[in-house]
N, C-alpha and C positions, 0 to 999 in steps of 0.2 A: 423408476419413480415409485415411492411407497404409496400404497393404496390410500386414497383419501387425503393425500398431502400435495401441496403445490410445490413444484420443483423450483429451487432458487439456485442459480448457477453463478459461481464466483471464480474469477480469473486472477491469478497472481503471475504476471509476466516476469520471468526471471532472466538473468543474464550472468556471464562469468563474473566472479568476485562480488556477487550480491551479498548484502548483510544477512546473516543467518536468522537473527531474531526478527528482522523485517518480514521474513517469510514464515518462520515457525510460530510466532506469536499469533498472527491472525488465523493461521491454519488451525491451531489448537482451539482458539475461542470460537471460531465459526462452526467447526465440526461438532462441538458440543450441543449446538442447536438441535441436532437430530435426536438427541437423547431426551429433550425436554419439550419440544414443540409438537403438538398434535396436528398442526396445519402446514408445516414447512418441511421439505426434504432438501437439505443443503448439500451441494457438491462443490468442492474446492479443487480447482485444477491448476497445477503448475504448467504454465505455457512458455515455450521458448522458441527461438528461431529455428533450432534443430532438435532432433530427438535424442541426441547424445547426452551424456552426463554433464551437468553444470556444477562446477566447483565454487563453493561460497568463498567469501573473503578469508575465512578462517580455515579453509581446507576441507569442510564437509562436502560430500558429493550428493547432489540432488538429481533425481531422474524426472524429467518433465513428463507430464501426463499426455500432452499433445503439443502440436506446433502451431505457429501462426498460419502456415499454409493449410494445415488440416482444418483449422477452424474456418478459414475462408472457404475452403472447398465444400464443407458441410453446412455453411451458413450458420454456424453456431454463434448465437448472441448471448453474452453474459449479462446477468442482472447487476453484478457489482464488479468493478475493476479496482484492484488493489495494487498500486505500483510501489515497489520497494526501492530503497537506496542501496549504495554499494561503494566499492573502492573508487576513489576520485578519478584515477586514470581511466578505468573502464566506464565509469559514469559519464565522463566527458565524451568518450567515444560514442556511447549509447545516445547521448543528447543529439548527436548528428546522424544517427542511424535511421535511414528512411523506412526500413522494414519494421523496426521496433516502434518508432513514432507513428507509422502508418497504422499499425495494429491498435495503438491507443486511440487514435482519431476514429477509426472504424467502429470500435466497440463503444466509445463514449457517446456516439450519436444516439444510441437507443438504450444504453445502460441506465438503470435507475439510480445508481450511485457511482461516482467517479472519485476514487480516493487514492491517497498516497501516504507513506510514512517516511520520515527522515529525508534524505536527498532525493527520494522518489518524486518530490514536488518539482524538482528541476526538470525531470523527464516530462511531467505533465505540462510544465511551463514551456518547454521546448516544442511541445506539440501544439501550443497555443490554447491549451484546455483550461488554463487558469486565468485567462484574460477577463477582466471585469469581476473577478472574485477576490475575496479575502483569503489569505493562506499563510501557512507557516512551514518551517522545515527545521532540520537540525541547527542548533544555535550557531555552529561554526560556519554554516552555509547561508546564513541570513543575507550577507552581502551579495551572494550569488543570486538569490531570489529577487533582491532589490534591483538587480540589473534588468529585470523585465518590467518596463514602465507601466504596463497595463494591469499589473497585479497589485492588490492592496496587501502589503506585508503586515501581518499582525504585530502590534507592539509587544515587547517582552518576549517570553519564551513559553507560550501556552502549550499544554500537552497535545492539544489538537484544536483545530478551528473548523467550524461548520458554517458553510455559506451555501444555502439551498441544497443542491445534490452533490456539492463538492465538499469533501472532508479531507483535510491534510493534517498530518501528525508531525510532532517534533522529532527529536532524535531517538532512534532505535527502540528503547523500552517504552516510548510513548505509544507504540503500536498496540500494547496491551490495553491501555485506556481507550484508545480510539476504536479498537476492535470490539471491546465490550460495549461502548456507546452504540456501535453499529448493530450489535446483537439486539440491543433494546429497540432500535428503530426498525429492524427487520422483523423480529419475532416477538417483540413486546417486553415490557418491564419485568414481568414475572419470570420469563425465560432467561432474561439477562441476569436476574438475581440468582437463579439456579446455576447458571454458568459461573458466576462469581463465586458461589459457594463451593462447587465441585472442584474448581481450580484453586480454591483458597486464595483468591487474588484480593488480599487486604494489605496492601503495601505499607511497610513501616521500616524503611531502610535504616541501618545502623550508622550510616554516614550522612552528613548534611552539608554537602559542598554547595557553593554558589556558582552558578554559570557565569563565565566571563563574557565580555562583549567582543564579538569577532571584529577584527580590524580590517580584514580583507577576505576575498573569496579564495578558498584553497585551490579552486580550479584554475586560477590565474597563473599558478606556478607549474601546472601540469602541461607537459609538451604534447 
């Protein structure tokens, strides 16, 4: 820990075929806090079931910093939990994985922030961690989230939804907006503004498509 700074620990629990930007976007935004905050020293850890390489959906190889078992053995408690989305087939399997969901439940009990982006909301939902909260997810997976009756699914397709200490993001690139919002909440507006400037995150896309309405949950067709 840096002298005079409060340690702030962030976990991104990854799994095979995770979405790359769901991991890379928050990692980039959160780590810049260290360059502009005099009061916080942020650590971002990729956590996985095993210590071996985890391949993302697009084939990039990630190396976890630690494992669920190591965190449990050391009693490591994270301040912020960021749950990413991924390939539907692996996502569906992870929604029923007691080790992964157990880690989410264990950490959420004392975490200051419990967050997700994209289909990661379905993992939080499967762990029962969005019951009683408003939430969103990738537009194509809104019907999947609506299958959890205790969750208030936000209307439309917001970039992210804040409900107390739960923040859920829309599809993939929404994680940039959501992570910048969290930088402001964690480290203050002035730090967030500096992070926005250094990353030149002033989006002005050259394409202006309209999101369609999802007619069914993509997971229903996954065996």
